[in-house]
C-alpha positions as CSV (number, residue, x, y, z in Angstrom):
1,X,67.3,10.0,7.9
2,X,65.3,13.2,7.1
3,X,67.3,16.0,5.5
4,X,67.0,19.4,7.2
5,X,67.0,22.1,4.6
6,X,67.9,25.0,6.8
7,X,66.6,28.4,7.6
8,X,66.7,29.6,4.0
9,X,64.4,26.8,2.8
10,X,62.1,27.3,5.8
11,X,61.8,31.1,5.1
12,X,61.0,30.4,1.4
13,X,58.4,27.8,2.4
14,X,56.8,30.1,4.9
15,X,56.6,32.9,2.3
16,X,54.9,30.5,-0.1
17,X,52.3,29.4,2.5
18,X,51.5,33.1,3.4
19,X,51.1,33.9,-0.3
20,X,48.8,30.9,-0.7
21,X,46.7,32.1,2.2
22,X,46.6,35.7,0.8
23,X,45.3,34.3,-2.5
24,X,42.6,32.4,-0.7
25,X,41.6,35.5,1.2
26,X,41.5,37.5,-2.0
27,X,39.2,34.9,-3.6
28,X,37.0,34.9,-0.5
29,X,36.8,38.7,-0.6
30,X,35.8,38.6,-4.2
31,X,32.8,36.3,-3.6
32,X,34.9,33.1,-4.2
33,X,35.8,33.9,-7.8
34,X,38.4,36.0,-9.5
35,X,40.0,36.1,-13.0
36,X,43.2,34.0,-13.1
37,X,45.1,36.7,-14.8
38,X,43.9,39.4,-12.4
39,X,45.1,37.3,-9.4
40,X,48.4,36.7,-11.1
41,X,49.0,40.5,-11.8
42,X,47.6,41.6,-8.4
43,X,50.0,39.4,-6.4
44,X,53.0,39.6,-8.8
45,X,53.0,43.1,-10.4
46,X,56.8,43.0,-11.0
47,X,56.6,39.5,-12.6
48,X,59.0,37.8,-10.2
49,X,57.3,34.5,-10.7
50,X,56.5,33.8,-7.1
51,X,52.7,33.6,-7.6
52,X,52.7,30.8,-10.2
53,X,53.9,28.1,-7.9
54,X,51.6,29.3,-5.1
55,X,48.5,29.1,-7.4
56,X,49.6,25.7,-8.7
57,X,49.9,24.4,-5.1
58,X,46.4,25.7,-4.3
59,X,45.1,23.9,-7.4
60,X,47.0,20.7,-6.6
61,X,45.6,20.4,-3.1
62,X,42.1,21.4,-4.2
63,X,42.1,24.6,-2.1
64,X,41.0,26.4,-5.3
65,X,40.0,25.3,-8.8
66,X,40.3,26.8,-12.2
67,X,37.1,27.0,-14.1
68,X,36.7,26.6,-17.9
69,X,36.3,30.3,-18.4
70,X,39.7,31.2,-16.8
71,X,38.6,32.0,-13.3
72,X,40.0,30.8,-10.0
73,X,37.3,29.6,-7.6
74,X,37.6,29.1,-3.9
75,X,36.6,25.5,-3.0
76,X,34.7,24.5,0.1
77,X,37.9,22.7,1.3
78,X,39.9,25.9,0.7
79,X,37.4,27.9,2.6
80,X,37.7,25.5,5.6
81,X,41.5,25.6,5.5
82,X,41.5,29.3,5.3
83,X,39.7,29.5,8.6
84,X,42.0,26.8,10.2
85,X,44.9,28.6,11.9
86,X,46.9,25.4,12.4
87,X,47.1,24.8,8.7
88,X,49.1,28.0,8.1
89,X,51.8,27.5,10.7
């Protein structure tokens, strides 16, 4: 039987998905590349730690990739998912 986590979990999950989408939009607006640290500071200026798991999720699902010179890059797959409204529900 599947466990229902409740509204608190759903709210946190939704917030994470929106943050992931915002990071992808940021990358798209910056020609597909942005410095990893700049993204981290831009989305988490008060250092709450919310952006770290969001970036890791993007990297895990190949929506973005980290280059050897410390930049985040929007992948083709990430660009397609960014334009897919059903993915962000």
